[in-house]
PyMOL CGO cylinders between C-alpha atoms (Angstrom):
from pymol import cmd
from pymol.cgo import CYLINDER

trace = [
    CYLINDER, -13.51, -41.26, 23.06, -14.06, -38.31, 20.81, 0.3, 1, 1, 1, 1, 1, 1,
    CYLINDER, -14.06, -38.31, 20.81, -16.13, -38.96, 17.55, 0.3, 1, 1, 1, 1, 1, 1,
    CYLINDER, -16.13, -38.96, 17.55, -14.15, -38.34, 14.18, 0.3, 1, 1, 1, 1, 1, 1,
    CYLINDER, -14.15, -38.34, 14.18, -17.43, -37.88, 12.27, 0.3, 1, 1, 1, 1, 1, 1,
    CYLINDER, -17.43, -37.88, 12.27, -17.83, -34.65, 10.50, 0.3, 1, 1, 1, 1, 1, 1,
    CYLINDER, -17.83, -34.65, 10.50, -21.32, -32.90, 9.94, 0.3, 1, 1, 1, 1, 1, 1,
    CYLINDER, -21.32, -32.90, 9.94, -22.30, -32.99, 6.18, 0.3, 1, 1, 1, 1, 1, 1,
    CYLINDER, -22.30, -32.99, 6.18, -22.02, -29.69, 4.39, 0.3, 1, 1, 1, 1, 1, 1,
    CYLINDER, -22.02, -29.69, 4.39, -23.32, -28.87, 0.91, 0.3, 1, 1, 1, 1, 1, 1,
    CYLINDER, -23.32, -28.87, 0.91, -20.63, -27.27, -1.39, 0.3, 1, 1, 1, 1, 1, 1,
    CYLINDER, -20.63, -27.27, -1.39, -22.26, -25.56, -4.44, 0.3, 1, 1, 1, 1, 1, 1,
    CYLINDER, -22.26, -25.56, -4.44, -19.13, -25.39, -6.61, 0.3, 1, 1, 1, 1, 1, 1,
    CYLINDER, -19.13, -25.39, -6.61, -18.19, -27.79, -9.27, 0.3, 1, 1, 1, 1, 1, 1,
    CYLINDER, -18.19, -27.79, -9.27, -14.86, -28.41, -10.99, 0.3, 1, 1, 1, 1, 1, 1,
    CYLINDER, -14.86, -28.41, -10.99, -13.53, -30.97, -13.55, 0.3, 1, 1, 1, 1, 1, 1,
    CYLINDER, -13.53, -30.97, -13.55, -10.79, -33.01, -12.02, 0.3, 1, 1, 1, 1, 1, 1,
    CYLINDER, -10.79, -33.01, -12.02, -10.02, -35.50, -14.82, 0.3, 1, 1, 1, 1, 1, 1,
    CYLINDER, -10.02, -35.50, -14.82, -6.47, -34.33, -15.56, 0.3, 1, 1, 1, 1, 1, 1,
    CYLINDER, -6.47, -34.33, -15.56, -5.64, -34.47, -11.89, 0.3, 1, 1, 1, 1, 1, 1,
    CYLINDER, -5.64, -34.47, -11.89, -6.98, -38.05, -11.40, 0.3, 1, 1, 1, 1, 1, 1,
    CYLINDER, -6.98, -38.05, -11.40, -5.16, -39.34, -14.54, 0.3, 1, 1, 1, 1, 1, 1,
    CYLINDER, -5.16, -39.34, -14.54, -1.97, -37.60, -13.18, 0.3, 1, 1, 1, 1, 1, 1,
    CYLINDER, -1.97, -37.60, -13.18, -2.51, -39.34, -9.87, 0.3, 1, 1, 1, 1, 1, 1,
    CYLINDER, -2.51, -39.34, -9.87, -2.94, -42.77, -11.06, 0.3, 1, 1, 1, 1, 1, 1,
    CYLINDER, -2.94, -42.77, -11.06, -0.02, -42.34, -13.41, 0.3, 1, 1, 1, 1, 1, 1,
    CYLINDER, -0.02, -42.34, -13.41, 2.24, -41.44, -10.31, 0.3, 1, 1, 1, 1, 1, 1,
    CYLINDER, 2.24, -41.44, -10.31, 0.65, -44.39, -8.37, 0.3, 1, 1, 1, 1, 1, 1,
    CYLINDER, 0.65, -44.39, -8.37, 1.99, -46.58, -11.06, 0.3, 1, 1, 1, 1, 1, 1,
    CYLINDER, 1.99, -46.58, -11.06, 5.42, -45.70, -10.24, 0.3, 1, 1, 1, 1, 1, 1,
    CYLINDER, 5.42, -45.70, -10.24, 5.23, -47.39, -6.69, 0.3, 1, 1, 1, 1, 1, 1,
    CYLINDER, 5.23, -47.39, -6.69, 7.73, -50.20, -6.11, 0.3, 1, 1, 1, 1, 1, 1,
    CYLINDER, 7.73, -50.20, -6.11, 6.51, -53.56, -5.62, 0.3, 1, 1, 1, 1, 1, 1,
    CYLINDER, 6.51, -53.56, -5.62, 8.39, -54.12, -2.59, 0.3, 1, 1, 1, 1, 1, 1,
    CYLINDER, 8.39, -54.12, -2.59, 6.99, -51.05, -0.58, 0.3, 1, 1, 1, 1, 1, 1,
    CYLINDER, 6.99, -51.05, -0.58, 6.14, -51.49, 3.09, 0.3, 1, 1, 1, 1, 1, 1,
    CYLINDER, 6.14, -51.49, 3.09, 3.89, -48.93, 4.84, 0.3, 1, 1, 1, 1, 1, 1,
    CYLINDER, 3.89, -48.93, 4.84, 4.34, -48.41, 8.52, 0.3, 1, 1, 1, 1, 1, 1,
    CYLINDER, 4.34, -48.41, 8.52, 2.30, -46.59, 11.19, 0.3, 1, 1, 1, 1, 1, 1,
    CYLINDER, 2.30, -46.59, 11.19, 4.12, -44.23, 13.53, 0.3, 1, 1, 1, 1, 1, 1,
    CYLINDER, 4.12, -44.23, 13.53, 3.51, -44.41, 17.20, 0.3, 1, 1, 1, 1, 1, 1,
    CYLINDER, 3.51, -44.41, 17.20, 0.95, -41.61, 17.30, 0.3, 1, 1, 1, 1, 1, 1,
    CYLINDER, 0.95, -41.61, 17.30, -1.04, -43.25, 14.63, 0.3, 1, 1, 1, 1, 1, 1,
    CYLINDER, -1.04, -43.25, 14.63, -1.04, -46.43, 16.55, 0.3, 1, 1, 1, 1, 1, 1,
    CYLINDER, -1.04, -46.43, 16.55, -2.00, -44.84, 19.89, 0.3, 1, 1, 1, 1, 1, 1,
    CYLINDER, -2.00, -44.84, 19.89, -4.93, -43.15, 18.10, 0.3, 1, 1, 1, 1, 1, 1,
    CYLINDER, -4.93, -43.15, 18.10, -6.02, -46.32, 16.36, 0.3, 1, 1, 1, 1, 1, 1,
    CYLINDER, -6.02, -46.32, 16.36, -5.70, -48.32, 19.59, 0.3, 1, 1, 1, 1, 1, 1,
    CYLINDER, -5.70, -48.32, 19.59, -8.43, -46.44, 21.15, 0.3, 1, 1, 1, 1, 1, 1,
    CYLINDER, -8.43, -46.44, 21.15, -10.93, -47.27, 18.37, 0.3, 1, 1, 1, 1, 1, 1,
    CYLINDER, -10.93, -47.27, 18.37, -9.74, -50.82, 18.08, 0.3, 1, 1, 1, 1, 1, 1,
    CYLINDER, -9.74, -50.82, 18.08, -10.31, -51.49, 21.70, 0.3, 1, 1, 1, 1, 1, 1,
    CYLINDER, -10.31, -51.49, 21.70, -13.80, -49.78, 21.56, 0.3, 1, 1, 1, 1, 1, 1,
    CYLINDER, -13.80, -49.78, 21.56, -14.73, -51.96, 18.53, 0.3, 1, 1, 1, 1, 1, 1,
    CYLINDER, -14.73, -51.96, 18.53, -13.47, -55.13, 20.49, 0.3, 1, 1, 1, 1, 1, 1,
    CYLINDER, -13.47, -55.13, 20.49, -15.62, -54.11, 23.48, 0.3, 1, 1, 1, 1, 1, 1,
    CYLINDER, -15.62, -54.11, 23.48, -18.58, -53.47, 21.29, 0.3, 1, 1, 1, 1, 1, 1,
    CYLINDER, -18.58, -53.47, 21.29, -18.20, -56.81, 19.44, 0.3, 1, 1, 1, 1, 1, 1,
    CYLINDER, -18.20, -56.81, 19.44, -18.60, -58.61, 22.83, 0.3, 1, 1, 1, 1, 1, 1,
    CYLINDER, -18.60, -58.61, 22.83, -21.99, -57.35, 23.10, 0.3, 1, 1, 1, 1, 1, 1,
    CYLINDER, -21.99, -57.35, 23.10, -23.00, -57.45, 19.49, 0.3, 1, 1, 1, 1, 1, 1,
    CYLINDER, -23.00, -57.45, 19.49, -24.73, -59.91, 17.28, 0.3, 1, 1, 1, 1, 1, 1,
    CYLINDER, -24.73, -59.91, 17.28, -22.58, -62.52, 15.56, 0.3, 1, 1, 1, 1, 1, 1,
    CYLINDER, -22.58, -62.52, 15.56, -22.68, -60.69, 12.31, 0.3, 1, 1, 1, 1, 1, 1,
    CYLINDER, -22.68, -60.69, 12.31, -21.76, -57.36, 13.80, 0.3, 1, 1, 1, 1, 1, 1,
    CYLINDER, -21.76, -57.36, 13.80, -19.08, -58.83, 15.84, 0.3, 1, 1, 1, 1, 1, 1,
    CYLINDER, -19.08, -58.83, 15.84, -17.54, -60.27, 12.85, 0.3, 1, 1, 1, 1, 1, 1,
    CYLINDER, -17.54, -60.27, 12.85, -17.66, -57.07, 11.07, 0.3, 1, 1, 1, 1, 1, 1,
    CYLINDER, -17.66, -57.07, 11.07, -16.07, -55.23, 13.85, 0.3, 1, 1, 1, 1, 1, 1,
    CYLINDER, -16.07, -55.23, 13.85, -13.28, -57.79, 14.06, 0.3, 1, 1, 1, 1, 1, 1,
    CYLINDER, -13.28, -57.79, 14.06, -12.59, -57.23, 10.26, 0.3, 1, 1, 1, 1, 1, 1,
    CYLINDER, -12.59, -57.23, 10.26, -12.81, -53.24, 10.70, 0.3, 1, 1, 1, 1, 1, 1,
    CYLINDER, -12.81, -53.24, 10.70, -9.47, -53.26, 12.51, 0.3, 1, 1, 1, 1, 1, 1,
    CYLINDER, -9.47, -53.26, 12.51, -7.69, -54.65, 9.52, 0.3, 1, 1, 1, 1, 1, 1,
    CYLINDER, -7.69, -54.65, 9.52, -9.83, -52.66, 7.15, 0.3, 1, 1, 1, 1, 1, 1,
    CYLINDER, -9.83, -52.66, 7.15, -8.62, -49.31, 9.03, 0.3, 1, 1, 1, 1, 1, 1,
    CYLINDER, -8.62, -49.31, 9.03, -4.99, -50.19, 8.63, 0.3, 1, 1, 1, 1, 1, 1,
    CYLINDER, -4.99, -50.19, 8.63, -5.37, -50.85, 4.85, 0.3, 1, 1, 1, 1, 1, 1,
    CYLINDER, -5.37, -50.85, 4.85, -7.25, -47.81, 4.26, 0.3, 1, 1, 1, 1, 1, 1,
    CYLINDER, -7.25, -47.81, 4.26, -4.60, -45.84, 6.17, 0.3, 1, 1, 1, 1, 1, 1,
    CYLINDER, -4.60, -45.84, 6.17, -2.03, -47.40, 3.67, 0.3, 1, 1, 1, 1, 1, 1,
    CYLINDER, -2.03, -47.40, 3.67, -3.97, -46.41, 0.68, 0.3, 1, 1, 1, 1, 1, 1,
    CYLINDER, -3.97, -46.41, 0.68, -4.41, -42.85, 2.02, 0.3, 1, 1, 1, 1, 1, 1,
    CYLINDER, -4.41, -42.85, 2.02, -0.60, -42.62, 2.75, 0.3, 1, 1, 1, 1, 1, 1,
    CYLINDER, -0.60, -42.62, 2.75, 0.20, -43.68, -0.94, 0.3, 1, 1, 1, 1, 1, 1,
    CYLINDER, 0.20, -43.68, -0.94, -2.36, -41.04, -2.32, 0.3, 1, 1, 1, 1, 1, 1,
    CYLINDER, -2.36, -41.04, -2.32, -0.77, -38.43, -0.10, 0.3, 1, 1, 1, 1, 1, 1,
    CYLINDER, -0.77, -38.43, -0.10, 2.56, -39.39, -1.50, 0.3, 1, 1, 1, 1, 1, 1,
    CYLINDER, 2.56, -39.39, -1.50, 1.37, -39.30, -5.06, 0.3, 1, 1, 1, 1, 1, 1,
    CYLINDER, 1.37, -39.30, -5.06, 0.06, -35.70, -4.62, 0.3, 1, 1, 1, 1, 1, 1,
    CYLINDER, 0.06, -35.70, -4.62, 3.43, -34.64, -3.40, 0.3, 1, 1, 1, 1, 1, 1,
    CYLINDER, 3.43, -34.64, -3.40, 5.52, -36.59, -6.00, 0.3, 1, 1, 1, 1, 1, 1,
    CYLINDER, 5.52, -36.59, -6.00, 7.38, -34.70, -8.72, 0.3, 1, 1, 1, 1, 1, 1,
    CYLINDER, 7.38, -34.70, -8.72, 7.60, -35.91, -12.39, 0.3, 1, 1, 1, 1, 1, 1,
    CYLINDER, 7.60, -35.91, -12.39, 10.20, -38.35, -11.39, 0.3, 1, 1, 1, 1, 1, 1,
    CYLINDER, 10.20, -38.35, -11.39, 7.59, -40.32, -9.53, 0.3, 1, 1, 1, 1, 1, 1,
    CYLINDER, 7.59, -40.32, -9.53, 7.06, -41.36, -6.03, 0.3, 1, 1, 1, 1, 1, 1,
    CYLINDER, 7.06, -41.36, -6.03, 10.28, -43.26, -5.27, 0.3, 1, 1, 1, 1, 1, 1,
    CYLINDER, 10.28, -43.26, -5.27, 12.29, -40.21, -4.14, 0.3, 1, 1, 1, 1, 1, 1,
    CYLINDER, 12.29, -40.21, -4.14, 9.73, -39.80, -1.29, 0.3, 1, 1, 1, 1, 1, 1,
    CYLINDER, 9.73, -39.80, -1.29, 10.32, -43.23, 0.04, 0.3, 1, 1, 1, 1, 1, 1,
    CYLINDER, 10.32, -43.23, 0.04, 12.73, -44.54, 2.62, 0.3, 1, 1, 1, 1, 1, 1,
    CYLINDER, 12.73, -44.54, 2.62, 15.12, -47.26, 1.71, 0.3, 1, 1, 1, 1, 1, 1,
    CYLINDER, 15.12, -47.26, 1.71, 15.12, -50.33, 4.02, 0.3, 1, 1, 1, 1, 1, 1,
    CYLINDER, 15.12, -50.33, 4.02, 17.77, -52.76, 2.85, 0.3, 1, 1, 1, 1, 1, 1,
    CYLINDER, 17.77, -52.76, 2.85, 16.44, -54.14, -0.51, 0.3, 1, 1, 1, 1, 1, 1,
    CYLINDER, 16.44, -54.14, -0.51, 12.89, -52.69, 0.00, 0.3, 1, 1, 1, 1, 1, 1,
    CYLINDER, 12.89, -52.69, 0.00, 11.40, -49.22, 0.17, 0.3, 1, 1, 1, 1, 1, 1,
    CYLINDER, 11.40, -49.22, 0.17, 9.18, -48.03, 3.16, 0.3, 1, 1, 1, 1, 1, 1,
    CYLINDER, 9.18, -48.03, 3.16, 6.92, -45.00, 4.14, 0.3, 1, 1, 1, 1, 1, 1,
    CYLINDER, 6.92, -45.00, 4.14, 5.44, -44.13, 7.49, 0.3, 1, 1, 1, 1, 1, 1,
    CYLINDER, 5.44, -44.13, 7.49, 1.85, -42.97, 7.82, 0.3, 1, 1, 1, 1, 1, 1,
    CYLINDER, 1.85, -42.97, 7.82, 1.26, -40.43, 10.39, 0.3, 1, 1, 1, 1, 1, 1,
    CYLINDER, 1.26, -40.43, 10.39, -1.64, -39.84, 12.89, 0.3, 1, 1, 1, 1, 1, 1,
    CYLINDER, -1.64, -39.84, 12.89, -3.45, -37.58, 10.50, 0.3, 1, 1, 1, 1, 1, 1,
    CYLINDER, -3.45, -37.58, 10.50, -3.58, -40.31, 7.97, 0.3, 1, 1, 1, 1, 1, 1,
    CYLINDER, -3.58, -40.31, 7.97, -4.68, -42.69, 10.59, 0.3, 1, 1, 1, 1, 1, 1,
    CYLINDER, -4.68, -42.69, 10.59, -7.42, -40.42, 11.81, 0.3, 1, 1, 1, 1, 1, 1,
    CYLINDER, -7.42, -40.42, 11.81, -8.72, -40.04, 8.09, 0.3, 1, 1, 1, 1, 1, 1,
    CYLINDER, -8.72, -40.04, 8.09, -8.75, -43.98, 7.88, 0.3, 1, 1, 1, 1, 1, 1,
    CYLINDER, -8.75, -43.98, 7.88, -10.77, -44.17, 11.17, 0.3, 1, 1, 1, 1, 1, 1,
    CYLINDER, -10.77, -44.17, 11.17, -13.29, -41.65, 9.76, 0.3, 1, 1, 1, 1, 1, 1,
    CYLINDER, -13.29, -41.65, 9.76, -13.81, -43.80, 6.75, 0.3, 1, 1, 1, 1, 1, 1,
    CYLINDER, -13.81, -43.80, 6.75, -14.04, -46.98, 8.98, 0.3, 1, 1, 1, 1, 1, 1,
    CYLINDER, -14.04, -46.98, 8.98, -16.60, -45.31, 11.14, 0.3, 1, 1, 1, 1, 1, 1,
    CYLINDER, -16.60, -45.31, 11.14, -18.57, -44.38, 8.03, 0.3, 1, 1, 1, 1, 1, 1,
    CYLINDER, -18.57, -44.38, 8.03, -18.61, -48.14, 6.87, 0.3, 1, 1, 1, 1, 1, 1,
    CYLINDER, -18.61, -48.14, 6.87, -19.72, -49.33, 10.40, 0.3, 1, 1, 1, 1, 1, 1,
    CYLINDER, -19.72, -49.33, 10.40, -22.60, -46.94, 10.28, 0.3, 1, 1, 1, 1, 1, 1,
    CYLINDER, -22.60, -46.94, 10.28, -23.57, -48.13, 6.87, 0.3, 1, 1, 1, 1, 1, 1,
    CYLINDER, -23.57, -48.13, 6.87, -23.50, -51.67, 8.33, 0.3, 1, 1, 1, 1, 1, 1,
    CYLINDER, -23.50, -51.67, 8.33, -25.69, -50.65, 11.17, 0.3, 1, 1, 1, 1, 1, 1,
    CYLINDER, -25.69, -50.65, 11.17, -28.14, -49.00, 8.92, 0.3, 1, 1, 1, 1, 1, 1,
    CYLINDER, -28.14, -49.00, 8.92, -28.51, -51.85, 6.36, 0.3, 1, 1, 1, 1, 1, 1,
    CYLINDER, -28.51, -51.85, 6.36, -28.13, -54.96, 8.54, 0.3, 1, 1, 1, 1, 1, 1,
    CYLINDER, -28.13, -54.96, 8.54, -31.71, -54.56, 9.88, 0.3, 1, 1, 1, 1, 1, 1,
    CYLINDER, -31.71, -54.56, 9.88, -33.16, -54.03, 6.49, 0.3, 1, 1, 1, 1, 1, 1,
    CYLINDER, -33.16, -54.03, 6.49, -31.65, -57.30, 5.27, 0.3, 1, 1, 1, 1, 1, 1,
    CYLINDER, -31.65, -57.30, 5.27, -32.88, -59.38, 8.15, 0.3, 1, 1, 1, 1, 1, 1,
    CYLINDER, -32.88, -59.38, 8.15, -29.45, -60.34, 9.50, 0.3, 1, 1, 1, 1, 1, 1,
    CYLINDER, -29.45, -60.34, 9.50, -28.76, -62.41, 12.55, 0.3, 1, 1, 1, 1, 1, 1,
    CYLINDER, -28.76, -62.41, 12.55, -31.60, -64.85, 11.83, 0.3, 1, 1, 1, 1, 1, 1,
    CYLINDER, -31.60, -64.85, 11.83, -34.23, -62.17, 12.40, 0.3, 1, 1, 1, 1, 1, 1,
    CYLINDER, -34.23, -62.17, 12.40, -37.01, -62.26, 9.51, 0.3, 1, 1, 1, 1, 1, 1,
    CYLINDER, -37.01, -62.26, 9.51, -36.71, -59.15, 7.46, 0.3, 1, 1, 1, 1, 1, 1,
    CYLINDER, -36.71, -59.15, 7.46, -40.12, -57.80, 8.59, 0.3, 1, 1, 1, 1, 1, 1,
    CYLINDER, -40.12, -57.80, 8.59, -39.02, -58.13, 12.30, 0.3, 1, 1, 1, 1, 1, 1,
    CYLINDER, -39.02, -58.13, 12.30, -35.81, -56.19, 11.50, 0.3, 1, 1, 1, 1, 1, 1,
    CYLINDER, -35.81, -56.19, 11.50, -37.46, -53.57, 9.59, 0.3, 1, 1, 1, 1, 1, 1,
    CYLINDER, -37.46, -53.57, 9.59, -40.06, -53.18, 12.59, 0.3, 1, 1, 1, 1, 1, 1,
    CYLINDER, -40.06, -53.18, 12.59, -37.21, -52.81, 15.15, 0.3, 1, 1, 1, 1, 1, 1,
    CYLINDER, -37.21, -52.81, 15.15, -35.37, -50.32, 12.97, 0.3, 1, 1, 1, 1, 1, 1,
    CYLINDER, -35.37, -50.32, 12.97, -38.71, -48.09, 12.67, 0.3, 1, 1, 1, 1, 1, 1,
    CYLINDER, -38.71, -48.09, 12.67, -39.01, -48.38, 16.60, 0.3, 1, 1, 1, 1, 1, 1,
    CYLINDER, -39.01, -48.38, 16.60, -35.43, -47.33, 17.07, 0.3, 1, 1, 1, 1, 1, 1,
    CYLINDER, -35.43, -47.33, 17.07, -35.41, -44.51, 14.57, 0.3, 1, 1, 1, 1, 1, 1,
    CYLINDER, -35.41, -44.51, 14.57, -38.57, -43.07, 15.96, 0.3, 1, 1, 1, 1, 1, 1,
    CYLINDER, -38.57, -43.07, 15.96, -37.73, -43.86, 19.57, 0.3, 1, 1, 1, 1, 1, 1,
    CYLINDER, -37.73, -43.86, 19.57, -41.28, -45.23, 20.16, 0.3, 1, 1, 1, 1, 1, 1,
    CYLINDER, -41.28, -45.23, 20.16, -42.26, -46.73, 23.52, 0.3, 1, 1, 1, 1, 1, 1,
    CYLINDER, -42.26, -46.73, 23.52, -45.28, -48.58, 22.33, 0.3, 1, 1, 1, 1, 1, 1,
    CYLINDER, -45.28, -48.58, 22.33, -46.94, -49.80, 19.16, 0.3, 1, 1, 1, 1, 1, 1,
    CYLINDER, -46.94, -49.80, 19.16, -50.47, -51.12, 18.50, 0.3, 1, 1, 1, 1, 1, 1,
    CYLINDER, -50.47, -51.12, 18.50, -51.69, -53.30, 15.83, 0.3, 1, 1, 1, 1, 1, 1,
    CYLINDER, -51.69, -53.30, 15.83, -53.33, -50.22, 14.00, 0.3, 1, 1, 1, 1, 1, 1,
    CYLINDER, -53.33, -50.22, 14.00, -49.87, -48.56, 13.96, 0.3, 1, 1, 1, 1, 1, 1,
    CYLINDER, -49.87, -48.56, 13.96, -48.39, -51.66, 12.44, 0.3, 1, 1, 1, 1, 1, 1,
    CYLINDER, -48.39, -51.66, 12.44, -50.80, -51.72, 9.71, 0.3, 1, 1, 1, 1, 1, 1,
    CYLINDER, -50.80, -51.72, 9.71, -50.44, -48.18, 8.80, 0.3, 1, 1, 1, 1, 1, 1,
    CYLINDER, -50.44, -48.18, 8.80, -46.59, -48.80, 8.53, 0.3, 1, 1, 1, 1, 1, 1,
    CYLINDER, -46.59, -48.80, 8.53, -47.08, -51.42, 5.89, 0.3, 1, 1, 1, 1, 1, 1,
    CYLINDER, -47.08, -51.42, 5.89, -44.26, -53.39, 7.05, 0.3, 1, 1, 1, 1, 1, 1,
    CYLINDER, -44.26, -53.39, 7.05, -46.13, -56.70, 6.88, 0.3, 1, 1, 1, 1, 1, 1,
    CYLINDER, -46.13, -56.70, 6.88, -47.24, -58.47, 3.75, 0.3, 1, 1, 1, 1, 1, 1,
    CYLINDER, -47.24, -58.47, 3.75, -49.80, -56.61, 1.72, 0.3, 1, 1, 1, 1, 1, 1,
    CYLINDER, -49.80, -56.61, 1.72, -53.29, -57.25, 2.91, 0.3, 1, 1, 1, 1, 1, 1,
    CYLINDER, -53.29, -57.25, 2.91, -52.49, -58.23, 6.53, 0.3, 1, 1, 1, 1, 1, 1,
    CYLINDER, -52.49, -58.23, 6.53, -55.33, -57.96, 8.64, 0.3, 1, 1, 1, 1, 1, 1,
    CYLINDER, -55.33, -57.96, 8.64, -55.66, -56.74, 12.34, 0.3, 1, 1, 1, 1, 1, 1,
    CYLINDER, -55.66, -56.74, 12.34, -55.38, -60.33, 13.65, 0.3, 1, 1, 1, 1, 1, 1,
    CYLINDER, -55.38, -60.33, 13.65, -52.11, -60.78, 11.82, 0.3, 1, 1, 1, 1, 1, 1,
    CYLINDER, -52.11, -60.78, 11.82, -50.62, -57.70, 13.16, 0.3, 1, 1, 1, 1, 1, 1,
    CYLINDER, -50.62, -57.70, 13.16, -51.65, -58.88, 16.65, 0.3, 1, 1, 1, 1, 1, 1,
    CYLINDER, -51.65, -58.88, 16.65, -49.95, -62.19, 16.07, 0.3, 1, 1, 1, 1, 1, 1,
    CYLINDER, -49.95, -62.19, 16.07, -46.84, -60.40, 14.81, 0.3, 1, 1, 1, 1, 1, 1,
    CYLINDER, -46.84, -60.40, 14.81, -46.57, -58.32, 17.94, 0.3, 1, 1, 1, 1, 1, 1,
    CYLINDER, -46.57, -58.32, 17.94, -47.06, -61.42, 20.20, 0.3, 1, 1, 1, 1, 1, 1,
    CYLINDER, -47.06, -61.42, 20.20, -44.39, -63.25, 18.13, 0.3, 1, 1, 1, 1, 1, 1,
    CYLINDER, -44.39, -63.25, 18.13, -42.02, -60.37, 18.86, 0.3, 1, 1, 1, 1, 1, 1,
    CYLINDER, -42.02, -60.37, 18.86, -42.31, -60.70, 22.60, 0.3, 1, 1, 1, 1, 1, 1,
    CYLINDER, -42.31, -60.70, 22.60, -42.75, -64.48, 22.80, 0.3, 1, 1, 1, 1, 1, 1,
    CYLINDER, -42.75, -64.48, 22.80, -40.35, -65.87, 20.02, 0.3, 1, 1, 1, 1, 1, 1,
    CYLINDER, -40.35, -65.87, 20.02, -37.90, -63.08, 19.43, 0.3, 1, 1, 1, 1, 1, 1,
    CYLINDER, -37.90, -63.08, 19.43, -37.83, -61.77, 23.04, 0.3, 1, 1, 1, 1, 1, 1,
    CYLINDER, -37.83, -61.77, 23.04, -38.17, -58.17, 21.95, 0.3, 1, 1, 1, 1, 1, 1,
    CYLINDER, -38.17, -58.17, 21.95, -40.33, -56.16, 24.01, 0.3, 1, 1, 1, 1, 1, 1,
    CYLINDER, -40.33, -56.16, 24.01, -43.54, -57.28, 25.91, 0.3, 1, 1, 1, 1, 1, 1,
    CYLINDER, -43.54, -57.28, 25.91, -47.33, -57.24, 24.97, 0.3, 1, 1, 1, 1, 1, 1,
    CYLINDER, -47.33, -57.24, 24.97, -50.32, -56.42, 27.25, 0.3, 1, 1, 1, 1, 1, 1,
    CYLINDER, -50.32, -56.42, 27.25, -54.00, -55.93, 26.74, 0.3, 1, 1, 1, 1, 1, 1,
    CYLINDER, -54.00, -55.93, 26.74, -55.29, -52.49, 25.85, 0.3, 1, 1, 1, 1, 1, 1,
    CYLINDER, -55.29, -52.49, 25.85, -58.33, -50.71, 27.09, 0.3, 1, 1, 1, 1, 1, 1,
    CYLINDER, -58.33, -50.71, 27.09, -60.56, -52.99, 25.14, 0.3, 1, 1, 1, 1, 1, 1,
    CYLINDER, -60.56, -52.99, 25.14, -60.78, -56.79, 25.67, 0.3, 1, 1, 1, 1, 1, 1,
    CYLINDER, -60.78, -56.79, 25.67, -59.75, -57.51, 22.25, 0.3, 1, 1, 1, 1, 1, 1,
    CYLINDER, -59.75, -57.51, 22.25, -56.89, -55.02, 21.94, 0.3, 1, 1, 1, 1, 1, 1,
    CYLINDER, -56.89, -55.02, 21.94, -53.23, -55.45, 22.42, 0.3, 1, 1, 1, 1, 1, 1,
    CYLINDER, -53.23, -55.45, 22.42, -50.13, -53.02, 22.82, 0.3, 1, 1, 1, 1, 1, 1,
    CYLINDER, -50.13, -53.02, 22.82, -46.65, -53.93, 22.25, 0.3, 1, 1, 1, 1, 1, 1,
    CYLINDER, -46.65, -53.93, 22.25, -44.34, -52.17, 24.67, 0.3, 1, 1, 1, 1, 1, 1,
    CYLINDER, -44.34, -52.17, 24.67, -40.56, -51.43, 23.74, 0.3, 1, 1, 1, 1, 1, 1,
    CYLINDER, -40.56, -51.43, 23.74, -38.50, -52.40, 26.81, 0.3, 1, 1, 1, 1, 1, 1,
]
cmd.load_cgo(trace, "trace")
């Protein structure tokens, strides 16, 4: 599956878009209440690749992440609908958006293309990345906040092992935690939380936590 993420680039120019935003909102106000937004077949085919991958990921994820991934499918469709309406509002004339819509009996409809769905999936992928970044900091999935922060540090730095001295320098634990408190934390990681393993260091009183 090809990633839809775009690399960040700095754009130095500035421009006031106040008038354009006001005009956009005024056009959106002309949308009929009975509007229905459809996805075309290409948009659905593209989305299914991501929906299936999120479902597979949910099966191996924590309960909180699995629930978020389940909601993300619905979010991606809603975001596509919003983007479709924004696109129509940009194309609309002074008469409003109605002339760009299809008539389905007593209601109106519009169909979102694969490009609209692609942008919606980009936004959805951004929110998933933000969830993954913030979840450990919030101590989700019943992990204490300090355990989650520790695991995030290990993951970010791709560390293979951690000593009590390393842990003290990170200042992840409560202020004033001594060496024996750091040793106890690392043991708890392996024994209680089943994260990694510990072994004795070169000195009889030392200990090393290994990421495995």
